[in-house]
MDTraj code that builds the backbone (N, CA, C; nanometers):
import mdtraj as md
import numpy as np

residues = "MET THR ASP LEU GLU LEU ALA GLY VAL ILE ARG ALA ALA VAL ALA ALA LEU ARG SER LEU PRO ALA ARG ASP TRP PRO LEU ALA ARG ALA ALA LEU GLY GLU LEU ALA GLN LEU ILE ALA ARG PRO GLY ALA PRO PRO LEU ALA MET ALA LYS PRO VAL VAL VAL ARG LEU SER ILE HIS GLU PRO VAL GLY PRO VAL ARG PRO ARG VAL VAL GLU PRO PRO LEU PRO ALA VAL ILE GLU ASP TYR VAL ALA ARG ILE LEU GLU THR ALA PRO ARG HIS ASP GLU THR ILE ASP ALA ALA TYR ARG ARG LYS GLU ALA GLU LEU GLY ALA LEU PHE ALA ASP LEU THR PRO PRO GLU ALA ARG ALA LEU LYS ARG ARG LEU VAL SER PRO ALA ALA GLY ASP SER LEU ALA ALA ALA PHE ALA ARG LEU ASP PRO ASP ARG ARG ALA ARG LEU LEU ILE PHE LEU GLY ASP ALA ARG ARG ARG GLU ALA LEU ARG LYS ALA ALA ALA".split()
xyz = np.array([
    [-4.8009, -1.9947, 0.1977],
    [-4.7046, -2.0239, 0.3014],
    [-4.7641, -1.9785, 0.4344],
    [-4.7648, -2.0666, 0.5288],
    [-4.8220, -2.0333, 0.6589],
    [-4.7243, -1.9491, 0.7396],
    [-4.7779, -1.8905, 0.8454],
    [-4.6926, -1.8085, 0.9320],
    [-4.5817, -1.8917, 0.9950],
    [-4.6120, -2.0165, 1.0264],
    [-4.5131, -2.1040, 1.0870],
    [-4.3999, -2.1320, 0.9890],
    [-4.4343, -2.1596, 0.8627],
    [-4.3316, -2.1828, 0.7604],
    [-4.2497, -2.0567, 0.7365],
    [-4.3163, -1.9428, 0.7363],
    [-4.2486, -1.8159, 0.7162],
    [-4.1493, -1.7882, 0.8289],
    [-4.1915, -1.8160, 0.9506],
    [-4.1018, -1.7975, 1.0648],
    [-3.9799, -1.8884, 1.0526],
    [-4.0012, -2.0095, 1.0026],
    [-3.8887, -2.1016, 0.9831],
    [-3.7908, -2.0505, 0.8786],
    [-3.8438, -1.9914, 0.7702],
    [-3.7577, -1.9355, 0.6657],
    [-3.6754, -1.8204, 0.7220],
    [-3.7394, -1.7335, 0.7990],
    [-3.6680, -1.6189, 0.8556],
    [-3.5634, -1.6658, 0.9565],
    [-3.5992, -1.7646, 1.0404],
    [-3.5017, -1.8183, 1.1352],
    [-3.3810, -1.8775, 1.0633],
    [-3.4051, -1.9489, 0.9552],
    [-3.2947, -2.0079, 0.8780],
    [-3.2079, -1.8987, 0.8155],
    [-3.2715, -1.7919, 0.7685],
    [-3.1940, -1.6817, 0.7089],
    [-3.1076, -1.6129, 0.8135],
    [-3.1622, -1.5908, 0.9327],
    [-3.0849, -1.5275, 1.0401],
    [-2.9697, -1.6186, 1.0822],
    [-2.9936, -1.7483, 1.0907],
    [-2.8865, -1.8422, 1.1262],
    [-2.7771, -1.8400, 1.0203],
    [-2.8151, -1.8295, 0.8938],
    [-2.7158, -1.8218, 0.7866],
    [-2.6366, -1.6926, 0.7970],
    [-2.7031, -1.5849, 0.8369],
    [-2.6339, -1.4562, 0.8545],
    [-2.5253, -1.4667, 0.9602],
    [-2.5550, -1.5329, 1.0686],
    [-2.4587, -1.5438, 1.1787],
    [-2.3339, -1.6210, 1.1383],
    [-2.3441, -1.7099, 1.0420],
    [-2.2287, -1.7907, 1.0018],
    [-2.1408, -1.7202, 0.8988],
    [-2.1880, -1.6071, 0.8453],
    [-2.1090, -1.5348, 0.7455],
    [-1.9999, -1.4534, 0.8116],
    [-1.8881, -1.4308, 0.7410],
    [-1.7860, -1.3416, 0.7945],
    [-1.8398, -1.1981, 0.8022],
    [-1.7803, -1.1188, 0.8879],
    [-1.8302, -0.9835, 0.9141],
    [-1.8341, -0.8971, 0.7890],
    [-1.7413, -0.9184, 0.6954],
    [-1.7386, -0.8337, 0.5762],
    [-1.8605, -0.8548, 0.4867],
    [-1.9324, -0.9672, 0.5023],
    [-2.0484, -0.9970, 0.4190],
    [-2.1810, -0.9624, 0.4856],
    [-2.1790, -0.9158, 0.6102],
    [-2.3028, -0.8868, 0.6816],
    [-2.3872, -0.7801, 0.6146],
    [-2.3309, -0.6686, 0.5657],
    [-2.4183, -0.5670, 0.5051],
    [-2.4992, -0.6205, 0.3875],
    [-2.4375, -0.6990, 0.3015],
    [-2.5088, -0.7538, 0.1865],
    [-2.6160, -0.8524, 0.2315],
    [-2.5838, -0.9362, 0.3285],
    [-2.6804, -1.0341, 0.3767],
    [-2.7960, -0.9659, 0.4490],
    [-2.7653, -0.8603, 0.5261],
    [-2.8725, -0.7858, 0.5926],
    [-2.9662, -0.7226, 0.4902],
    [-2.9088, -0.6716, 0.3825],
    [-2.9910, -0.6118, 0.2772],
    [-3.0823, -0.7171, 0.2150],
    [-3.0303, -0.8363, 0.1925],
    [-3.1121, -0.9443, 0.1357],
    [-3.2242, -0.9824, 0.2311],
    [-3.1933, -0.9872, 0.3610],
    [-3.2958, -1.0191, 0.4592],
    [-3.4004, -0.9081, 0.4661],
    [-3.3576, -0.7834, 0.4537],
    [-3.4514, -0.6705, 0.4515],
    [-3.5444, -0.6782, 0.3324],
    [-3.4912, -0.7149, 0.2154],
    [-3.5748, -0.7315, 0.0961],
    [-3.6787, -0.8412, 0.1179],
    [-3.6370, -0.9487, 0.1819],
    [-3.7302, -1.0585, 0.2106],
    [-3.8406, -1.0094, 0.3039],
    [-3.8050, -0.9337, 0.4052],
    [-3.9050, -0.8827, 0.4999],
    [-4.0011, -0.7871, 0.4314],
    [-3.9494, -0.7031, 0.3403],
    [-4.0374, -0.6103, 0.2682],
    [-4.1331, -0.6861, 0.1775],
    [-4.0861, -0.7917, 0.1149],
    [-4.1706, -0.8708, 0.0268],
    [-4.2839, -0.9361, 0.1063],
    [-4.2514, -0.9841, 0.2243],
    [-4.3499, -1.0522, 0.3075],
    [-4.4501, -0.9523, 0.3655],
    [-4.4010, -0.8344, 0.4067],
    [-4.4851, -0.7381, 0.4775],
    [-4.5606, -0.6444, 0.3840],
    [-4.5502, -0.6596, 0.2536],
    [-4.6180, -0.5698, 0.1602],
    [-4.7684, -0.5888, 0.1717],
    [-4.8417, -0.4792, 0.2008],
    [-4.9873, -0.4954, 0.2152],
    [-5.0522, -0.5271, 0.0805],
    [-5.1473, -0.6138, 0.0837],
    [-5.2216, -0.6510, -0.0357],
    [-5.1484, -0.7480, -0.1255],
    [-5.0325, -0.7963, -0.0809],
    [-4.9564, -0.8902, -0.1635],
    [-5.0264, -1.0256, -0.1594],
    [-5.0229, -1.0976, -0.2708],
    [-5.0836, -1.2307, -0.2689],
    [-5.0030, -1.3219, -0.1779],
    [-5.0680, -1.4196, -0.1189],
    [-4.9948, -1.5111, -0.0299],
    [-4.8891, -1.5879, -0.1090],
    [-4.7779, -1.6125, -0.0414],
    [-4.6694, -1.6865, -0.1058],
    [-4.7045, -1.8349, -0.1013],
    [-4.7258, -1.8928, -0.2153],
    [-4.7592, -2.0347, -0.2210],
    [-4.6518, -2.1052, -0.3020],
    [-4.5989, -2.2095, -0.2450],
    [-4.4954, -2.2858, -0.3144],
    [-4.5399, -2.4309, -0.3217],
    [-4.5237, -2.4894, -0.4379],
    [-4.5607, -2.6288, -0.4547],
    [-4.4647, -2.7185, -0.3777],
    [-4.3373, -2.6825, -0.3776],
    [-4.2378, -2.7593, -0.3021],
    [-4.1362, -2.6607, -0.2438],
    [-4.0659, -2.7009, -0.1425],
    [-3.9692, -2.6090, -0.0811],
    [-3.8634, -2.5656, -0.1831],
    [-3.8276, -2.4395, -0.1761],
    [-3.7271, -2.3849, -0.2658],
    [-3.6014, -2.3562, -0.1848],
    [-3.4907, -2.4057, -0.2325],
    [-3.3626, -2.3803, -0.1661],
    [-3.2969, -2.2641, -0.2376],
    [-3.2735, -2.1566, -0.1640],
    [-3.2101, -2.0384, -0.2207],
    [-3.0662, -2.0366, -0.1752],
    [-2.9773, -2.0263, -0.2694],
    [-2.8352, -2.0226, -0.2370],
    [-2.7835, -1.8839, -0.2720],
    [-2.7415, -1.8110, -0.1710],
    [-2.6877, -1.6780, -0.1909],
    [-2.5363, -1.6896, -0.1946],
    [-2.4798, -1.6697, -0.3099],
    [-2.3349, -1.6796, -0.3243],
    [-2.2767, -1.5392, -0.3282],
    [-2.2205, -1.4982, -0.2191],
    [-2.1632, -1.3648, -0.2073],
    [-2.0218, -1.3633, -0.2636],
    [-1.9593, -1.4767, -0.2703],
    [-1.8181, -1.4838, -0.3030],
    [-1.7884, -1.5029, -0.4512],
    [-1.8879, -1.4847, -0.5365],
    [-1.8620, -1.4960, -0.6794],
    [-1.7888, -1.3722, -0.7270],
    [-1.6899, -1.3885, -0.8154],
    [-1.6162, -1.2711, -0.8623],
    [-1.7054, -1.1788, -0.9440],
    [-1.6859, -1.0497, -0.9266],
    [-1.7658, -0.9507, -0.9967],
    [-1.7155, -0.9323, -1.1386],
    [-1.5872, -0.9290, -1.1564],
    [-1.5282, -0.9071, -1.2878],
    [-1.4336, -1.0200, -1.3222],
    [-1.3571, -1.0004, -1.4253],
    [-1.2612, -1.1045, -1.4618],
    [-1.1550, -1.1192, -1.3533],
    [-1.1168, -1.2404, -1.3291],
    [-1.0177, -1.2686, -1.2264],
    [-0.8791, -1.2628, -1.2889],
    [-0.7951, -1.1777, -1.2318],
    [-0.6586, -1.1687, -1.2823],
    [-0.5767, -1.2842, -1.2266],
    [-0.4932, -1.3442, -1.3082],
    [-0.4089, -1.4513, -1.2551],
    [-0.3106, -1.3946, -1.1539],
    [-0.2879, -1.4670, -1.0493],
    [-0.1973, -1.4217, -0.9449],
    [-0.0538, -1.4449, -0.9893],
    [0.0274, -1.3437, -0.9718],
    [0.1679, -1.3526, -1.0092],
    [0.2428, -1.4206, -0.8954],
    [0.3135, -1.5255, -0.9292],
    [0.3926, -1.5948, -0.8295],
    [0.5297, -1.5275, -0.8249],
    [0.5577, -1.4701, -0.7106],
    [0.6836, -1.3991, -0.6955],
    [0.7921, -1.4948, -0.6496],
    [0.9133, -1.4723, -0.6981],
    [1.0225, -1.5590, -0.6540],
    [1.0547, -1.5313, -0.5073],
    [1.1025, -1.6320, -0.4375],
    [1.1393, -1.6090, -0.2977],
    [1.2596, -1.5152, -0.2888],
    [1.2815, -1.4627, -0.1729],
    [1.3923, -1.3722, -0.1488],
    [1.5234, -1.4496, -0.1620],
    [1.6204, -1.3984, -0.2409],
    [1.7484, -1.4694, -0.2535],
    [1.8172, -1.4841, -0.1183],
    [1.8838, -1.5956, -0.0999],
    [1.9491, -1.6252, 0.0273],
    [2.0588, -1.5240, 0.0595],
    [2.1226, -1.4688, -0.0426],
    [2.2291, -1.3709, -0.0194],
    [2.1716, -1.2473, 0.0515],
    [2.0549, -1.2034, 0.0078],
    [1.9922, -1.0857, 0.0689],
    [1.9489, -1.1182, 0.2116],
    [1.8901, -1.2361, 0.2303],
    [1.8506, -1.2777, 0.3651],
    [1.9697, -1.2756, 0.4595],
    [2.0811, -1.3340, 0.4143],
    [2.2013, -1.3393, 0.4989],
    [2.2529, -1.2002, 0.5309],
    [2.2505, -1.1118, 0.4321],
    [2.3014, -0.9769, 0.4523],
    [2.2133, -0.8992, 0.5507],
    [2.0821, -0.9116, 0.5368],
    [1.9904, -0.8451, 0.6295],
    [2.0096, -0.9012, 0.7706],
    [2.0197, -1.0331, 0.7829],
    [2.0393, -1.0956, 0.9138],
    [2.1707, -1.0510, 0.9761],
    [2.2757, -1.0425, 0.8949],
    [2.4059, -1.0001, 0.9470],
    [2.3997, -0.8558, 0.9981],
    [2.3302, -0.7678, 0.9255],
    [2.3165, -0.6287, 0.9704],
    [2.2391, -0.6227, 1.1014],
    [2.1297, -0.6972, 1.1091],
    [2.0450, -0.6928, 1.2287],
    [2.1140, -0.7521, 1.3508],
    [2.2010, -0.8485, 1.3301],
    [2.2630, -0.9179, 1.4429],
    [2.3970, -0.8590, 1.4848],
    [2.4468, -0.7576, 1.4154],
    [2.5751, -0.7003, 1.4548],
    [2.5623, -0.6307, 1.5897],
    [2.6636, -0.6496, 1.6702],
    [2.6670, -0.5862, 1.8024],
    [2.7185, -0.4429, 1.7864],
    [2.6853, -0.3567, 1.8810],
    [2.7383, -0.2201, 1.8738],
    [2.8915, -0.2220, 1.8820],
    [2.9529, -0.1315, 1.8097],
    [3.0989, -0.1198, 1.8169],
    [3.1371, -0.0673, 1.9547],
    [3.2594, -0.0897, 1.9919],
    [3.3012, -0.0510, 2.1276],
    [3.2975, 0.0999, 2.1503],
    [3.3016, 0.1791, 2.0445],
    [3.3056, 0.3243, 2.0607],
    [3.1730, 0.3925, 2.0276],
    [3.0643, 0.3162, 2.0086],
    [2.9363, 0.3798, 1.9738],
    [2.8293, 0.3488, 2.0768],
    [2.7376, 0.4414, 2.0899],
    [2.6260, 0.4217, 2.1830],
    [2.5230, 0.3290, 2.1187],
    [2.4269, 0.2854, 2.1999],
    [2.3214, 0.1982, 2.1480],
    [2.2409, 0.2721, 2.0421],
    [2.2112, 0.3999, 2.0674],
    [2.1345, 0.4782, 1.9708],
    [2.2107, 0.4891, 1.8385],
    [2.3398, 0.5153, 1.8463],
    [2.4207, 0.5252, 1.7245],
    [2.4260, 0.3906, 1.6518],
    [2.4307, 0.2818, 1.7271],
    [2.4338, 0.1484, 1.6655],
    [2.3041, 0.1220, 1.5890],
    [2.1915, 0.1576, 1.6489],
    [2.0644, 0.1351, 1.5807],
    [2.0468, 0.2296, 1.4618],
    [2.0984, 0.3528, 1.4737],
    [2.0938, 0.4429, 1.3579],
    [2.1798, 0.3889, 1.2444],
    [2.2960, 0.3323, 1.2786],
    [2.3831, 0.2714, 1.1769],
    [2.3135, 0.1530, 1.1104],
    [2.2482, 0.0679, 1.1903],
    [2.1763, -0.0475, 1.1340],
    [2.0654, -0.0008, 1.0398],
    [1.9924, 0.1026, 1.0815],
    [1.8850, 0.1544, 0.9968],
    [1.9412, 0.2082, 0.8659],
    [2.0531, 0.2793, 0.8715],
    [2.1141, 0.3339, 0.7495],
    [2.1641, 0.2219, 0.6586],
    [2.2253, 0.1190, 0.7166],
    [2.2740, 0.0066, 0.6354],
    [2.1586, -0.0700, 0.5720],
    [2.0517, -0.0918, 0.6491],
    [1.9356, -0.1602, 0.5927],
    [1.8699, -0.0755, 0.4840],
    [1.8633, 0.0553, 0.5062],
    [1.8067, 0.1441, 0.4049],
    [1.8864, 0.1411, 0.2762],
    [2.0198, 0.1384, 0.2880],
    [2.1048, 0.1318, 0.1687],
    [2.0841, -0.0006, 0.0948],
    [2.0701, -0.1086, 0.1706],
    [2.0445, -0.2392, 0.1078],
    [1.9074, -0.2402, 0.0422],
    [1.8047, -0.1900, 0.1110],
    [1.6688, -0.1891, 0.0577],
    [1.6593, -0.1029, -0.0679],
    [1.7416, 0.0004, -0.0772],
    [1.7389, 0.0882, -0.1946],
    [1.7843, 0.0150, -0.3202],
    [1.8670, -0.0875, -0.3036],
    [1.9188, -0.1614, -0.4186],
    [1.8323, -0.2809, -0.4580],
    [1.7295, -0.3112, -0.3807],
    [1.6447, -0.4269, -0.4122],
    [1.5525, -0.3952, -0.5288],
    [1.5234, -0.4974, -0.6074],
    [1.4236, -0.4826, -0.7140],
    [1.2857, -0.4823, -0.6490],
    [1.1838, -0.4307, -0.7172],
    [1.0497, -0.4318, -0.6567],
    [0.9993, -0.5706, -0.6139],
    [1.0193, -0.6767, -0.6932],
    [0.9736, -0.8079, -0.6439],
    [1.0494, -0.8538, -0.5186],
    [1.1788, -0.8255, -0.5118],
    [1.2557, -0.8632, -0.3927],
    [1.2085, -0.7832, -0.2718],
    [1.1854, -0.6534, -0.2917],
    [1.1384, -0.5683, -0.1815],
    [1.0008, -0.6135, -0.1343],
    [0.9138, -0.6491, -0.2291],
    [0.7792, -0.6956, -0.1937],
    [0.7863, -0.8262, -0.1144],
    [0.8727, -0.9175, -0.1577],
    [0.8861, -1.0456, -0.0880],
    [0.9413, -1.0252, 0.0525],
    [1.0403, -0.9379, 0.0655],
    [1.0977, -0.9124, 0.1975],
    [0.9967, -0.8433, 0.2884],
    [0.9251, -0.7465, 0.2359],
    [0.8255, -0.6762, 0.3177],
    [0.7163, -0.7723, 0.3634],
    [0.6690, -0.8564, 0.2729],
    [0.5659, -0.9532, 0.3094],
    [0.6165, -1.0459, 0.4198],
    [0.7413, -1.0846, 0.4099],
    [0.7984, -1.1745, 0.5102],
    [0.8138, -1.1046, 0.6452],
    [0.8506, -0.9766, 0.6442],
    [0.8709, -0.9047, 0.7695],
    [0.7402, -0.8625, 0.8343],
    [0.6382, -0.8342, 0.7532],
    [0.5098, -0.7896, 0.8071],
    [0.4301, -0.9060, 0.8640],
    [0.4284, -1.0186, 0.7937],
    [0.3549, -1.1356, 0.8440],
    [0.4496, -1.2551, 0.8477],
    [0.5292, -1.2622, 0.9528],
    [0.6309, -1.3669, 0.9596],
    [0.5731, -1.5054, 0.9878],
    [0.6426, -1.6032, 0.9373],
    [0.6068, -1.7418, 0.9673],
    [0.6622, -1.7762, 1.1059],
    [0.6075, -1.8800, 1.1647],
    [0.6555, -1.9217, 1.2967],
    [0.8008, -1.9663, 1.2859],
    [0.8832, -1.9153, 1.3750],
    [1.0238, -1.9541, 1.3776],
    [1.1111, -1.8813, 1.2770],
    [1.0630, -1.7747, 1.2167],
    [1.1420, -1.6979, 1.1202],
    [1.2386, -1.6075, 1.1969],
    [1.3654, -1.6443, 1.1975],
    [1.4636, -1.5700, 1.2765],
    [1.4897, -1.4313, 1.2188],
    [1.4826, -1.4164, 1.0874],
    [1.5043, -1.2858, 1.0249],
    [1.3939, -1.1887, 1.0675],
    [1.2691, -1.2323, 1.0616],
    [1.1576, -1.1470, 1.1020],
    [1.1624, -1.1179, 1.2519],
    [1.2061, -1.2145, 1.3314],
    [1.2170, -1.1926, 1.4759],
    [1.3242, -1.0881, 1.5066],
    [1.4366, -1.0935, 1.4363],
    [1.5427, -0.9945, 1.4571],
    [1.4955, -0.8563, 1.4126],
    [1.4204, -0.8496, 1.3025],
    [1.3672, -0.7218, 1.2547],
    [1.2649, -0.6660, 1.3538],
    [1.1865, -0.7534, 1.4151],
    [1.0842, -0.7100, 1.5104],
    [1.1460, -0.6507, 1.6368],
    [1.2726, -0.6807, 1.6642],
    [1.3388, -0.6241, 1.7818],
    [1.3817, -0.4795, 1.7608],
    [1.3723, -0.4295, 1.6368],
    [1.4034, -0.2889, 1.6121],
    [1.2970, -0.2009, 1.6771],
    [1.3338, -0.0762, 1.7018],
    [1.2395, 0.0227, 1.7539],
    [1.1218, 0.0341, 1.6570],
    [0.9989, 0.0466, 1.7073],
    [0.8819, 0.0531, 1.6169],
    [0.8896, 0.1653, 1.5129],
    [0.9453, 0.2804, 1.5505],
    [0.9574, 0.3896, 1.4537],
    [1.0542, 0.3541, 1.3416],
    [1.1681, 0.2964, 1.3778],
    [1.2666, 0.2551, 1.2755],
    [1.2070, 0.1475, 1.1859],
    [1.1401, 0.0526, 1.2503],
    [1.0788, -0.0576, 1.1748],
    [0.9759, -0.0025, 1.0758],
    [0.8937, 0.0902, 1.1199],
    [0.7916, 0.1478, 1.0320],
    [0.8566, 0.2232, 0.9159],
    [0.9612, 0.3007, 0.9434],
    [1.0291, 0.3744, 0.8350],
    [1.0877, 0.2788, 0.7324],
    [1.1483, 0.1709, 0.7797],
    [1.2090, 0.0749, 0.6868],
    [1.1025, 0.0018, 0.6051],
    [0.9912, -0.0325, 0.6668],
    [0.8839, -0.1002, 0.5918],
    [0.8221, -0.0073, 0.4875],
    [0.8066, 0.1195, 0.5225],
    [0.7553, 0.2162, 0.4246],
    [0.8542, 0.2297, 0.3089],
    [0.9818, 0.2322, 0.3415],
    [1.0842, 0.2426, 0.2378],
    [1.0820, 0.1193, 0.1474],
    [1.0624, 0.0011, 0.2061],
    [1.0525, -0.1211, 0.1254],
    [0.9319, -0.1149, 0.0323],
    [0.8212, -0.0627, 0.0811],
    [0.7000, -0.0542, 0.0006],
    [0.7094, 0.0467, -0.1121],
    [0.8109, 0.1318, -0.1094],
    [0.8273, 0.2383, -0.2088],
    [0.9218, 0.1975, -0.3230],
    [0.9528, 0.0702, -0.3344],
    [1.0522, 0.0243, -0.4321],
    [1.0096, 0.0505, -0.5760],
    [0.8824, 0.0337, -0.6080],
    [0.8373, 0.0565, -0.7466],
    [0.8551, 0.2024, -0.7870],
    [0.8246, 0.2944, -0.6966],
    [0.8406, 0.4364, -0.7274],
    [0.9880, 0.4704, -0.7479],
    [1.0737, 0.4163, -0.6624],
    [1.2179, 0.4427, -0.6773],
    [1.2698, 0.3894, -0.8101],
    [1.2222, 0.2708, -0.8486],
    [1.2662, 0.2139, -0.9769],
    [1.2161, 0.2989, -1.0938],
    [1.0927, 0.3469, -1.0856],
    [1.0392, 0.4301, -1.1934],
    [1.1181, 0.5621, -1.2039],
    [1.1515, 0.6207, -1.0910],
    [1.2314, 0.7435, -1.0919],
    [1.3704, 0.7174, -1.1479],
    [1.4270, 0.6040, -1.1139],
    [1.5593, 0.5668, -1.1652],
    [1.5557, 0.5508, -1.3164],
    [1.4491, 0.4856, -1.3676],
    [1.4369, 0.4673, -1.5132],
    [1.4104, 0.5984, -1.5846],
    [1.3325, 0.6866, -1.5214],
    [1.3029, 0.8172, -1.5831],
    [1.4262, 0.9051, -1.5899],
    [1.5135, 0.8932, -1.4916],
    [1.6353, 0.9739, -1.4900],
    [1.7384, 0.9221, -1.5892],
    [1.7297, 0.7954, -1.6254],
    [1.8305, 0.7368, -1.7166],
    [1.8008, 0.7662, -1.8627],
])
top = md.Topology()
chain = top.add_chain()
for i, resn in enumerate(residues, 1):
    res = top.add_residue(resn, chain, resSeq=i)
    for name in ("N", "CA", "C"):
        top.add_atom(name, md.element.get_by_symbol(name[0]), res)
traj = md.Trajectory(xyz[None], top)
C-alpha cells in the first residue's frame, strides 16, 4: 500500500469518525489508534492488498441478549382528568397562593401514592418529556420547580412503595 493510499484510508476513517454520535467517539478513536499503531510499527512488512477491502465497524450491535421491550398501557383517562382538575383549580378565596400550591402538591401526592407502578411510570414519562400540545404536561410545568421535582421523584418511587405495601401485608 502506497503512502497516498494509506493517507486516503486514514482520511476516510477520520471522516467516518466525524459522522458518528458523540457516545461512540471513544471506541472509534481507539480503532483509529490501533490502525495507526499497525501502520507505524517499525520493521512491519508493507501492507499489500490484492483488492480494496471494505471494513465495516458496527458499534451498534448488541453485546448480550436483547430483552423484549414491555409495552406499557397508556395512562387511564380518569387519572389524567383528575390530575388536570387538581392542577387547574384556582386558589380558594380564603387561601394564599403559597397555600394553594401546597394544597395542590398534597393532593397530587395523595393521588400519586395510589397509582400502580406502570401508571406512575407512564405519567412520569409523559410529564418529563411531553408531546407538543400536551395540556396536562403544560399545566404541570407551571408548578414551582422544587414542587415539580418532588412530585416527579415521588412518582419514580412507586415500585418501592408497592414493595413496602406488599411486605407489610
